[in-house]
N, C-alpha and C positions, 0 to 999 in steps of 0.2 A: 504494500499500500505506500502510495506517495506520501510525503511529509505534507502537515497541515496548508504550508502556503502554497507549493504547487496545487494541490488537489484543490484549494480555494480559487485558483486562478484558473484551473481546468472546469470547475464547476461554473464558473462565470462564462469562460467560453461557450460551454454548451447551453447554457440559458439564452445567449444571444443568437445562437443558430436556430432555435424552434420558438414559435409563439407559445406553444405549451408543451412541459415535460411531464410524464407521470412520474410519481415519486421513485417506484421500483425501476424504471428504467433508467433514470439517474443514477440511484444507488449501485444500479448492474455496471453501468459505464465508469463509475469511480471506483468499484471495487469496494465498497463500505457497506456498512449495514445502515438501516432506516435511520436508526437514533444518531448515528455519527452524520449522515446527511444534515438531518435537522440541525444539528450543531453547525455545519458549515452554512447552512441558509442562515442562521442567526448572524453568522460572522460577517457575512456580506451585508446584511441590514445595519449592522452597526457599522460598517464601513460608510453606509449611506446608498447603496443599491437597493432599488425598489423592487423587492421579489415578492409576489403574491403567491398565497397558498389557498387551492381548494380542497375540500374533503369529500367523501363519497366515492361511488364507482369511478368515475371521471377525475377522482382528485390527482393534484400534483401541483407544479410549481410554475411561474411563469414571470419574466422580467416586465414590469409594468412600464408601459409609455407615459410621458409628459411628469414625470418626478423631477424633482431637484439633482443636479449633477452631483455625483459622488464628491465629498470635500477631498482637497488637497491632490487631485487628480488634474481637472482643468478650472479656471475660472471664468466669470463669464465672457470675458474678451478672448481668451483663447479658445472656448467653445465656439464663439461665433466665426473666428477667423478660421478654424478647422473645419466647421460646415461649409462656410463660403469657397475655401480653397477646394474642397472635394468636390463642392458642386461645380466649379471652374473646370474642374480634371475630367468630370463627366463629359464636358462637351469641347474638350482640348484637342479632339482629334489625334492624340497620341496613341500610336499601336499597342495594344497590349494593357492600356491603363484603365480603359472605361469600365469593364465590370468590376475590377476590383473598386474603383472609386465608388462605384453604385452600391458594393457591399459595406465600405466603410461608410458611407454616408446614411446608408439605412441603420446601422447600429447606433450612431451619433444622434440622428433625428428621433429616435424611439426614447432617448433619456433626456431632450432638450424641452426645458419648460416653456409653456404658450409665450412668454414674454420674449425669449431669446429665439424662439422660432419666427416672431414677427420680426425682428430685427435682421434676422438672415434673410427673410423674404425679400424685407425692403433693401437691404444691400445689395442683392442678387438682382431684382428689378432695375436698380438704377444705376449698375455697372455693366459697360459694354467691354466684352472680351475680345481681342482681338483676333483670337484665333479660333471664335467659334464662326462657324461658315453654314451651319444648318440651322432649321427651326428651331427655337427655344422650347425647350420642356420643363413644365413647371416642377420643382423638386418634390413636392407632394404627391405629384401624379408617379412620377418615376420610383420613389422610395412605395408608395403604397403597392404599386404593380410587384416591385421586387420582392416585396414581403409575401404577397399572395403567391408568387411563383415558389418562393423558399417553404412557405407552409401548406402548399398543395391544398389551395381554397378557392373556391369559385368566386368569380367577381363579375359586377353588371357594371357598364358604361355606355355612354353614348357614343356613336361614331358616324363621320361624314365622309363617307367615299368619295374619291373625285368624281363629279358630275354627277352623284345621287344624293337622294334625300336623306337627311340624317334617321337614323336607326338606333335602338336598344339592343344592346348585346349582352349574353350572358355567356362566359367561357371559362374553361379550364386553362389556366394559365401556364406555360411551360419555360419560356425564356424571354429575357431581353437581349436584343441584339443590335449593336451599332454597326450600321452601314452607310457609307455616301453620306457622312456627316447628319444621319438623320438617327432616330432610336425607332425601334420595333418590336411588337409584342408578337411572339409565336404562341399560338393558343388553339385549343380544340373548340371551335364554336359550336354550342349546345343546340342552336337554332337551326344551324346549315348542315348539322351532323359531320362535319369535316373540319380539317385542319386549316387555318387562315393566319396569315400575318397583318398586323395593326399597325399604321403609323402613328406613334405616340402624339405627335402635335395635332392630330386627328380626332383625338380620343377626349371625352371631357366627363368629369364627375365618375370616376372610376369608386366602386364601393363594394366592399368585402361582404359577401353572404353570410358567411360563418358555414358552409356548407364545404366538408371536406371531399376529395376525391381521390382516387386511384389512379395513378399516372398511367396514360396510355403511350403504345408505343408509336413513335414519331416515326412517318415513313421516308427518313432520310436520315443521313450518317451523322448529322446533329443540327441544331437550330440554325447556324449560319448557313450549311449546307441548303437547309429548306427554305429559307429566305431568298437566297438565289435564284432558286428553282421558280418558288411563287412570284419573283418580281421580275424574272429574266435579267437579272443581273448577271454580267460576266464574272467570273472568278477573279479574285485579286492576285496581282502578282508581286512578291517580295524581291528586289532586286538587291544585290550586293557587290559592291565593288571597291577595290584599292585605288584611290586615285593619287597619282604623284604630284600631288599641290597642297599647299598649307591648308590647315583647317578653316583659317578666317577667309580666304578666298573662296573656298567652296561654300562655305556658309553664307556668304554674300550672294552668291548666284543661287545656291537652292533655296536659302531661308528656312522655313517651317516645313518645308515638304520633304523634307528628309530629315534622317538621324545621322548624325556626323560625330566620328569618335578618333582621337587622335591614334597614330599608327606609325611614330618615328618622326624624325627630322623631316619636315616638308612633305608629309604623306598623311592619309585620314583614310579611313573606312567610312563609305556612304551608303546609306540602306535607304531603299526609296520602297513604298507600297501602291500600286496603281493597278487599275482594271485594264489598262492600255500601257504596252512597252514602250509606245512613241513618246510619251511623258518623260521617262528616265532617258531615253535616247537624246532626247532633246537637250536635256538639263545638263547631260555630260559633254555634249557640243558646246553647250554655252560657257562651261568652265574653261575650256580650252587647254587641257592638259592630259598628259598620259593617264591611262586606266587601266586595271586587269579585272576581268570579270570574274567573281568569285560564286556567282548563282543567280538565277538558275541556268540550266543549259539553254533553254529555250530564248533566253536574252540574249546570249553569245550569238545565237541562229538569227536572231532579229537583227542584230548589229551587221553582220555580214551581207543579209539582205539589203539594208540601207546602204551599206559602203559600196555593194556591185551597182546598185542604181546611181550612185553620186559619180563614180568612177565612170559610167557609160556615159552619164550626162557630161562630165569634163572632157572625156575622149571624143565625143560628137561635137563640142564646141571647138576643140582644137583643130578637128578635120574641117569643119566649116570654116574656119580662120585660115586654114592654108589653101582651101580652095577659092576664096574671095581674091579679086582682082588687086 
């Protein structure tokens, strides 16, 4: 059995990953008795964490929303700054950070008191992020849907598809997916009896029904693959090259559209993700320096095709110049 401190941290982590835990399940996860579990719950409450308990056949524990933040962890200003920062990360467009930012934002919002939530909403409403290229999705919409996905709970919402009248939907939410500067919900539509994807900026008033569901098998490899198929979007390519130029020079040309890491004197690694291989090709041409393709193989082939066309065009221009009087 783990020592008291590490076990308490493990208990807190478990409470943050589910809306409700049965006492027996928590005790089994922690490998402790019911009596020890109750002592650990009391310890969390003493530290300021709002843990609610319920009795009966469905009895158990859950971390209550809207309670005061635990003391000595975050003061008010730190809590607001953290929530705003994570909200910006959600819309930053940085590859690989969106899902983690949603999970972190969900945990923080659950324990923010109403007065701090109001400050977060005000700050986000009056702040323009220079990297936000897509429609803005309200933080409460994002977190409500993320929690429903996590807890496997049905939700209802209004939805206005392009060119169609608004409708009411009830769905079994599966996953949130960021694609093309937009957020989508992949869910099983209980009215259409089929899987659907919903743009979050067209979704209004999401409300949790309290009805749990058993997850269905998604007819795709994962939610991102399903979204690409349902929207007809091409698969994204992640291009990685070693550029023989200083990091500052490459950053000046590529800007926020690539990730740049130093790789020695006057060299750097450049990573770009795009549904078209033309954009990385153009960006590297604009840098005006030598480079080595590290992957994927189709990008190297794409460069050869571009090179062949340019060489032919140059040769044709030379031949025309020779034949001119």
